[in-house]
VOGU-3710 file (C-alpha; in Angstrom, 3 decimals, decimal comma):
1> madflttlkt> 71,585/113,163/138,924  69,087/114,517/136,306  68,420/118,321/136,677  64,752/118,996/136,579  64,726/122,038/134,177  67,272/120,579/131,919  64,898/117,404/131,579  61,851/119,616/131,119  63,347/121,507/128,095  64,028/118,091/126,307
11> qalladgamg> 60,840/116,160/127,173  57,288/116,739/128,470  57,047/115,429/132,117  53,802/113,975/133,743  53,214/114,827/137,239  50,786/113,240/139,588  47,190/114,207/140,320  45,161/115,338/143,567  46,745/114,717/147,060  43,955/115,963/149,001
21> sylfnltgrl> 40,840/114,601/147,281  42,715/111,186/146,799  43,502/111,149/150,739  39,705/112,040/151,276  38,898/108,858/148,907  41,244/106,744/151,119  40,274/107,796/154,514  36,832/108,958/154,144  37,534/112,287/156,056  38,501/115,837/155,157
31> setnhvyeaf> 41,481/117,316/156,774  40,423/118,625/160,158  41,641/118,702/163,756  43,256/115,463/164,719  43,054/114,392/161,109  45,380/117,042/159,306  46,486/115,628/156,019  49,910/117,328/156,380  50,371/115,858/159,438  50,116/112,401/157,868
41> nieqpelikr> 53,709/112,889/156,892  54,629/111,868/160,446  51,517/110,300/161,701  50,643/107,843/158,640  53,790/107,897/156,478  52,830/104,661/154,729  49,557/106,096/153,703  51,466/108,927/152,010  53,929/106,671/150,359  50,998/104,600/149,144
51> vhrdyleaga> 49,701/107,678/147,412  52,882/108,320/145,731  53,200/104,729/144,709  49,912/104,685/143,027  50,799/107,623/140,810  54,163/106,305/139,999  52,486/103,003/138,882  50,208/105,177/136,857  53,140/106,742/135,035  53,665/109,928/136,836
61> rclktntfga> 57,389/110,976/136,947  56,876/113,974/139,193  55,684/113,861/142,683  53,904/116,724/144,535  54,697/116,557/148,328  51,985/116,376/150,905  52,988/119,873/152,134  50,268/121,968/150,328  49,081/123,760/153,532  52,348/122,903/155,734
71> nrqqlrqfgl> 53,090/126,854/156,097  53,002/128,533/159,659  49,774/130,400/158,966  47,792/127,308/157,729  49,129/125,078/160,469  48,418/127,341/163,305  44,582/126,786/163,268  45,436/123,183/164,247  47,842/123,923/166,727  50,791/122,586/164,596
81> enrvaelnqa> 52,713/125,677/163,802  55,670/124,690/165,516  56,093/121,685/163,359  56,518/123,383/160,113  60,012/122,149/159,400  59,353/118,543/160,670  56,306/118,144/158,567  57,922/119,526/155,357  60,991/117,721/155,471  59,155/114,500/156,097
91> gvrlaheait> 56,958/115,247/153,246  60,030/115,638/150,634  61,690/112,669/152,371  58,596/110,394/151,766  58,461/111,273/148,072  62,112/110,396/147,502  61,843/107,188/149,385  58,823/106,199/147,143  60,709/107,055/143,993  63,662/104,969/145,351
101> afqglghqpg> 61,272/102,034/146,137  59,669/102,202/142,824  62,798/102,459/140,860  64,287/99,622/142,810  61,692/97,097/141,772  62,837/97,534/137,983  59,944/99,696/136,857  60,392/101,973/133,866  63,712/103,849/134,102  64,244/107,232/133,629
111> pcfvlasigp> 64,445/110,464/135,967  61,880/111,080/138,565  61,388/114,547/140,272  60,126/115,582/143,742  57,948/118,898/143,469  57,602/120,582/146,877  53,936/121,876/147,138  53,428/125,205/148,587  49,891/126,449/148,673  48,369/129,759/149,452
121> tvepletafd> 46,822/131,246/152,574  43,161/131,449/152,898  43,320/135,395/152,885  45,970/136,722/150,582  49,036/138,212/152,348  49,782/141,659/151,361  53,226/142,647/152,720  56,508/141,177/152,249  56,800/140,982/155,985  53,876/138,754/156,436
131> vaecyheqld> 54,851/136,601/153,492  58,040/136,038/155,104  56,726/135,117/158,520  54,346/132,651/156,912  56,626/130,756/154,255  60,306/131,018/155,642  60,456/128,037/157,687  58,618/126,006/154,962  61,014/127,115/152,329  64,179/126,382/154,295
141> aiaaagadal> 62,842/122,853/155,211  61,921/121,978/151,861  65,399/123,246/150,299  67,176/121,376/153,044  65,308/118,141/152,391  66,358/118,271/148,618  63,228/118,944/146,664  63,916/119,171/142,991  61,474/122,366/142,515  59,176/124,468/144,461
151> lletfhslpq> 55,596/124,018/143,327  53,716/127,121/144,224  50,258/126,140/143,336  46,652/127,139/143,599  47,155/130,750/144,248  44,594/133,321/143,388  46,185/136,492/144,540  48,931/137,567/141,906  50,381/140,194/144,399  50,613/137,434/147,054
161> lellvglihs> 52,580/135,121/144,501  54,846/137,921/143,362  55,916/138,447/147,069  56,518/134,848/147,588  58,657/134,594/144,379  60,591/137,569/145,599  61,096/135,785/149,266  62,465/132,801/147,539  64,941/134,574/145,217  66,184/136,249/148,488
171> rpgmppiiae> 67,070/133,032/150,096  70,345/131,188/148,799  70,170/127,491/147,655  66,500/127,416/146,609  65,188/125,037/144,116  63,789/126,263/140,753  60,154/127,650/140,974  57,096/126,260/139,282  54,361/128,998/139,753  50,780/128,019/139,257
181> mslrtdkdgr> 47,640/130,250/139,588  44,011/128,967/139,804  42,261/131,103/137,248  38,613/131,474/137,086  36,279/132,897/134,561  34,798/136,426/135,452  31,003/136,983/135,690  30,686/137,186/132,021  31,834/133,627/131,670  34,629/134,326/129,351
191> tlvpepelfv> 37,265/136,381/130,830  40,009/134,646/133,051  40,848/136,483/136,236  43,764/137,342/136,913  44,542/138,371/133,523  46,482/135,462/131,783  48,820/137,905/129,948  49,583/139,823/132,879  50,426/136,648/134,947  52,933/135,222/132,379
201> rrmaalgvpv> 54,527/138,626/131,774  55,192/139,093/135,524  56,467/135,388/136,018  58,728/136,057/133,175  59,915/139,332/134,319  60,785/137,816/137,750  62,748/134,995/136,175  60,392/132,143/136,983  61,251/129,432/134,550  57,938/127,435/134,712
211> agvnccapwd> 54,427/128,838/134,933  51,031/127,964/134,241  47,481/127,064/135,952  46,138/124,381/138,124  42,981/123,923/140,131  40,834/124,903/137,106  38,433/123,498/134,753  40,071/121,980/131,588  38,343/124,497/129,303  39,593/127,279/131,675
221> antfldavkd> 43,242/125,830/131,072  42,490/125,877/127,222  41,402/129,574/127,576  44,708/130,355/129,366  46,820/128,607/126,558  45,029/130,448/123,998  45,563/133,799/125,708  49,457/133,250/126,441  50,672/131,376/123,258  51,798/134,084/121,297
231> lepvrngalq> 53,493/136,068/124,148  57,561/136,364/123,591  58,622/134,285/126,768  56,261/131,565/125,746  57,346/131,484/122,136  60,943/131,629/122,644  61,055/128,985/125,538  62,105/131,365/128,270  58,986/130,252/130,079  57,897/126,690/130,125
241> mvvmpnaggf> 54,251/126,022/130,483  52,559/124,028/133,065  48,905/122,731/133,099  47,230/120,881/135,940  43,546/121,254/135,791  40,752/119,476/137,931  38,500/116,691/136,710  36,157/119,375/135,529  33,372/121,598/136,480  29,850/120,613/135,836
251> qridnrlmtt> 28,369/121,400/132,288  24,858/121,208/130,986  24,437/118,029/128,656  20,797/118,168/127,526  18,922/117,874/130,596  21,574/116,716/132,842  24,658/118,486/134,643  27,685/116,310/134,193  31,353/116,304/134,487  32,863/115,080/131,296
261> vnpeaagkma> 36,554/114,515/132,235  36,670/110,915/132,919  40,125/109,138/132,651  39,840/108,746/128,877  38,939/112,438/128,483  41,950/113,358/130,863  44,140/111,334/128,308  42,979/113,204/125,366  43,398/116,366/127,256  47,181/115,508/127,998
271> rsfsdrgvrl> 47,438/114,765/124,240  45,995/118,146/123,324  48,049/120,238/125,938  51,250/118,339/124,967  50,520/119,300/121,202  50,192/122,904/122,188  53,723/123,059/123,802  52,929/122,371/127,413  56,031/120,613/129,196  54,706/119,772/132,578
281> lggccemhpp> 51,327/118,100/132,866  49,339/116,678/135,621  46,009/116,910/137,619  44,531/118,729/140,498  41,376/118,016/142,512  39,687/114,656/141,706  42,265/113,729/139,118  43,350/110,457/140,523  45,688/107,439/139,383  43,238/106,207/136,583
291> hieemhnylq> 43,264/109,702/135,162  47,179/109,895/135,417  47,582/106,540/133,768  45,389/107,707/130,734  47,452/110,745/130,463  50,640/108,704/130,626  49,483/106,369/127,752  48,777/109,345/125,614  51,963/111,170/126,388  53,994/107,843/125,747
301> srtadertpa> 52,325/107,508/122,270  53,429/111,021/121,527  56,942/110,710/122,551  57,637/107,397/120,783  59,782/109,115/118,289  62,168/110,355/121,199  63,031/106,637/122,135  63,555/105,281/118,677  66,679/103,290/118,537  69,581/104,248/116,201
311> vtltttlppv> 70,090/101,757/113,267  72,971/101,685/110,876  71,561/100,762/107,640  73,989/98,237/105,907  72,905/96,562/102,556  74,301/96,035/99,354  70,601/96,180/97,553  68,611/99,210/97,209  64,966/99,287/98,643  62,466/97,760/96,245
321> gdaeksgngl> 60,800/100,187/93,960  57,295/100,871/92,194  57,570/97,842/89,926  57,828/95,378/92,823  55,216/97,208/94,774  52,720/97,262/91,899  52,175/93,518/92,115  51,063/93,603/95,854  47,457/94,032/94,912  44,800/96,076/93,276
331> lsrklkagef> 45,350/99,406/95,293  49,218/99,192/94,974  48,762/98,808/91,155  46,433/101,540/90,532  48,361/104,077/92,955  51,521/103,233/91,011  49,676/103,855/87,614  48,219/107,296/88,983  44,772/106,040/89,089  42,062/107,153/91,635
341> vvsmeavppr> 41,785/104,567/94,479  39,413/103,807/97,270  40,014/101,963/100,619  37,213/101,084/102,964  37,909/100,823/106,668  36,647/97,872/108,609  36,750/96,829/112,227  37,840/93,385/113,126  35,368/91,568/115,767  35,868/91,800/119,321
351> gtddriiqrk> 34,474/88,716/120,596  33,402/85,155/119,568  29,902/85,473/118,026  30,254/83,846/114,745  27,336/85,659/113,227  29,089/88,905/113,755  32,221/87,417/112,291  30,442/86,077/109,352  28,802/89,310/108,680  32,078/91,053/108,526
361> vdfvadlaas> 33,325/88,637/106,385  30,242/88,748/104,020  30,654/92,571/103,970  34,209/92,391/102,668  33,080/89,915/100,049  29,979/92,300/98,992  32,837/95,286/98,792  34,850/93,112/96,607  32,057/91,976/94,396  30,817/95,576/93,939
371> glvdavdftd> 33,887/96,802/92,115  33,515/100,124/93,813  36,636/99,625/96,218  40,503/98,784/95,797  41,295/97,785/99,115  39,886/97,115/102,740  41,883/98,315/105,643  41,348/96,675/108,964  42,035/98,712/112,161  44,496/97,563/114,824
381> gsrgiplipp> 42,696/97,919/118,244  40,957/101,045/117,311  40,426/103,448/120,227  42,708/101,110/122,227  39,927/98,334/122,342  41,048/94,668/122,145  39,949/93,272/118,720  41,202/90,399/116,454  44,451/91,513/115,229  44,091/92,626/111,734
391> gdfihlvrgr> 46,673/90,267/110,052  44,810/87,303/111,793  41,480/88,577/110,633  42,718/89,062/107,119  43,915/85,313/107,257  40,339/84,158/108,489  38,627/86,375/105,645  40,619/84,647/102,946  40,077/81,386/104,495  36,183/81,625/104,454
401> lgwtaatgdp> 36,203/83,163/100,975  38,456/80,793/99,459  40,965/83,449/98,436  44,188/81,496/98,083  47,852/82,316/96,655  46,590/80,467/93,488  43,334/82,682/93,193  44,726/85,907/94,477  42,577/88,411/96,238  40,083/90,431/94,263
411> ieliphftgr> 40,846/93,637/96,348  43,819/94,387/98,541  43,588/93,673/102,192  45,610/96,088/104,450  46,250/95,877/108,085  46,722/99,001/110,349  50,008/98,543/112,122  50,584/100,042/115,531  53,501/100,743/117,811  51,404/100,274/120,848
421> dlnvmgiqgr> 51,529/96,596/121,497  55,118/95,290/120,217  58,677/96,013/121,040  61,114/96,371/118,286  61,862/92,514/118,031  58,117/91,844/117,788  57,479/94,514/115,223  60,107/92,976/112,826  58,784/89,566/113,593  55,126/90,441/112,526
431> lvsyhanrih> 56,211/92,238/109,425  58,179/89,149/108,258  55,207/86,958/108,958  53,073/89,278/107,061  55,326/89,107/104,136  55,233/85,344/104,094  51,488/85,335/104,455  50,979/87,513/101,383  50,149/90,476/103,324  52,175/92,999/101,427
441> nvlfitgdpp> 50,576/96,522/102,117  50,904/97,824/105,693  49,355/100,922/107,014  51,640/102,206/109,831  50,151/104,508/112,482  51,464/105,165/116,125  48,207/103,959/117,672  45,811/104,747/120,401  46,864/103,917/123,917  44,996/101,041/125,691
451> kmsptyprst> 41,609/102,006/127,029  39,857/99,184/128,723  36,756/98,964/131,008  37,732/99,538/134,803  37,473/95,749/135,329  39,834/94,917/132,537  43,601/93,913/133,605  45,953/96,712/133,268  47,639/96,754/129,716  50,826/98,496/129,048
461> avfdldsvam> 51,494/100,432/126,113  54,993/99,746/124,442  55,444/102,389/122,004  59,113/101,438/121,243  58,603/102,734/117,768  56,264/105,256/116,262  55,009/105,378/112,778  57,853/107,586/111,417  60,331/104,959/112,872  58,534/101,839/111,644
471> irlthgclna> 58,256/103,309/108,007  61,992/104,164/107,944  62,971/100,653/109,285  60,642/98,784/107,074  61,751/100,810/103,807  65,245/100,970/104,490  65,810/97,754/106,288  63,141/94,937/105,268  62,537/96,334/101,855  66,229/96,170/101,081
481> gvdfggvplg> 66,913/92,803/102,325  67,972/93,118/105,805  66,652/92,979/109,356  66,597/95,873/111,858  70,190/94,995/112,818  71,554/94,907/109,499  71,548/91,036/109,017  70,416/89,755/105,718  66,971/88,260/105,704  68,002/85,264/103,683
491> kqadprthft> 70,822/83,617/101,705  68,983/83,980/98,415  70,179/86,510/95,880  67,289/88,858/96,644  65,897/88,524/100,134  63,889/91,868/100,057  60,360/92,292/101,210  58,331/94,404/99,092  55,893/96,235/101,153  53,688/99,037/100,177
501> lgsgveleaq> 54,015/101,565/102,867  51,057/103,649/104,144  50,678/106,065/107,077  48,232/108,696/108,481  48,150/112,374/108,884  45,927/114,628/110,943  44,583/117,445/108,913  43,181/119,314/112,206  46,114/118,671/114,476  46,357/121,255/117,072
511> dmprelsrlq> 50,280/121,417/116,411  50,327/121,379/112,611  53,874/122,234/112,078  54,774/119,015/114,125  52,334/117,180/112,159  53,612/118,268/108,747  57,152/117,866/109,786  56,290/114,245/110,607  54,674/113,896/107,239  57,826/115,133/105,526
521> qkidhgvdyi> 59,893/112,517/107,519  57,449/109,837/106,468  57,986/110,937/102,847  61,537/111,191/103,257  61,651/107,637/104,603  59,658/105,955/101,749  56,009/106,043/102,319  53,857/105,322/99,169  50,639/106,813/100,334  48,996/108,531/103,499
531> mtqpafrpep> 45,400/108,383/104,638  44,132/111,446/106,290  41,698/111,690/109,275  38,190/112,759/108,051  37,762/116,269/106,560  34,574/117,907/106,834  35,568/121,257/105,330  37,877/121,987/102,403  40,205/124,496/104,200  42,497/121,498/106,072
541> lavlekfrdk> 43,281/119,940/102,556  45,190/123,133/101,580  48,143/122,045/103,857  48,401/118,964/101,801  48,869/120,930/98,624  52,603/121,101/98,752  52,852/117,228/99,317  50,533/115,899/96,407  53,489/115,404/94,185  55,488/113,738/96,709
551> tacligvmvl> 53,246/110,863/97,862  49,704/109,697/97,133  47,045/111,357/99,546  43,920/109,471/100,279  41,524/111,859/101,889  39,421/110,581/104,764  35,625/110,736/104,250  33,475/109,650/107,297  29,664/108,899/106,911  27,897/110,501/109,736
561> snydhaqrma> 25,019/108,397/110,754  23,046/110,836/112,495  23,118/113,849/114,781  24,175/112,187/117,907  27,297/110,521/115,688  28,193/113,859/114,772  28,399/115,352/118,086  30,541/112,425/119,465  32,953/112,835/116,557  33,340/116,560/117,390
571> hvpgvvipda> 34,995/115,444/120,687  37,638/113,234/118,941  41,218/114,728/118,805  42,043/115,437/115,334  38,541/115,605/114,096  36,820/118,835/113,503  33,040/118,852/112,888  31,963/122,579/111,862  29,096/124,184/113,689  27,417/124,636/110,508
581> llqrfaaypq> 27,245/120,993/109,713  26,119/120,251/113,170  23,313/122,769/112,716  22,221/120,673/109,334  21,823/117,741/111,356  20,003/119,338/114,138  17,482/120,870/111,738  16,143/117,404/111,068  14,134/115,993/113,944  13,670/112,639/112,265
591> ladqtklgld> 16,485/110,072/112,442  15,975/108,754/108,858  16,442/112,193/107,614  19,867/112,503/109,687  20,883/109,472/108,144  20,209/110,469/104,592  21,959/113,761/105,240  25,028/112,038/106,198  25,098/109,744/103,248  24,305/112,831/100,994
601> iateqirglv> 27,399/114,768/102,632  29,811/111,892/102,011  28,631/111,586/98,563  29,470/115,213/97,678  32,810/114,959/99,466  33,926/112,101/97,145  32,721/113,881/94,118  34,818/116,844/95,323  37,831/114,818/95,783  37,602/113,165/92,442
611> regwagvylm> 37,038/116,611/90,780  40,036/118,090/92,492  42,436/115,250/91,323  43,329/113,790/94,678  44,834/110,327/94,682  42,077/108,653/96,392  39,438/108,361/99,165  39,874/106,592/102,668  36,196/106,098/103,376  34,981/105,368/107,038
621> ataagsgvfd> 31,674/104,205/107,083  31,240/101,604/109,734  27,616/102,400/110,763  26,489/103,146/107,117  25,569/99,556/106,346  24,441/98,997/102,703  24,162/102,871/102,073  27,899/102,973/101,583  27,337/101,393/98,209  25,284/104,189/97,143
631> vlrnglgk> 27,630/106,605/98,432  30,455/105,103/96,500  28,371/104,594/93,136  26,985/108,245/93,368  30,374/109,859/94,508  32,486/108,038/92,011  29,789/108,270/89,241  29,621/104,694/88,550
//
């Protein structure tokens, strides 16, 4: 059986979301006399198992038991104080049964854990005697039932939490402790209470292995992580971090009060917390299965490299080199010759409207005729939305424009290639198909998780391989003439593919050491160029300086169409819009003036990249229309 703490040290684990608010959704009643949520462990066990099943199907691997208020003091108000042991043991048993049933259906393998929920009292307990009187039966019942960890959650009183930790340590056979406080901002709106640094230091001193926050707004969780990230027990891994926020408090957006933590935002939040080293993630109030599903998708995309299969590379031929790749197209040739290059991002169509399809084809034709770009790169389900696959759309573009093997393509057509949709076998098959169909330049990215409308059938993210693994296998296997299993791709003397290999890098990643480590791995495995996320300030480019002589760096430039567009992009992970830039847009009340400003900013960025000797520019200008041609002419000086 997997050990919870050992597993947590090797991988991030996703817990479930709210129990109480989800039960309220399912029953329409708050916990009250004759309808006590903790009593459902005996009175409505199938309902509790349904909650657990819904979270497991959403991707959770740690289940919180329905025992939050199942201590003697909290149950006394309902006349249930003599059923403490019964309700707690049933709560742990139901979680175990749900996991066993889920795994018995052949769902995703891997360890699942039961976290026994232990909540505070309404009024903090101030003495060790009172804490022992309140909690000893609950603790003994939970330990006897076989919980994997004790989740002390939503505590507001640090002294009460410390007394409870002391009680647990005094009782033999107790599971490991996860301690969570519900921190709140003080009257000044900035300071968290209790003080995060004090809380973490006290938990570390008491030997608690996992500590963090729950039942708070995501922005308060961010403030907590900022406050404790440099503390010694956090930096050296002695204390693992846990974050389980609510679905957010209300924020004023223009003239409305809104909560902005929908399922997609929860997914981005999970990615952000994971990148900052949080090992145990989940949700609290109003975080329900759709939120957990999005969190699972994002975390799966971040851990694809941990599941990359080991492949022994056996081939008698070396991977193809620059000479072969130079023949792949205009961008490949200019890259290998050390000339400045421009690639323009395009988004394939989503539906069947032929007018939209033809507009996109005509735009590619106009770009080719302009002589301003060397390639068009087509996104692969950008933002997790189902679009025509980029390879299929390249075939459509060539057919409508009459670009054949005999005529060649006037510009290089590059598909983005994600690890989201295909398993290892499917990835190899698609790449071999690309090569047979004259698609010889591929941009490998791990990819965005699926994010469909609520009515869209659930789509599973595969992520067998991440971008690093796809580069390694394409360069070391296909470009060396063998498949991913080491079998020759053909009986001819030289069966090698000759892909030009690209990938991406986030210049504003929250975990820059990890991002730069992955970039170095991509370079080591044979990447020919990288395209960056848009850089709206010069400082992030400094991190690429040491890589400039190792691979071609195409710097991302995005044309912001207006103030609203700039504000939306500021919330995208990996993209930072400086406040000064937002203020420049806000200074223009007219939309036309905002649009002109966006074009002018992109033009100046391109001029700077040319002047500073970067390898090229990766232009994102979906909303710029014909203005993109002026940006390129003026930016490139043509």
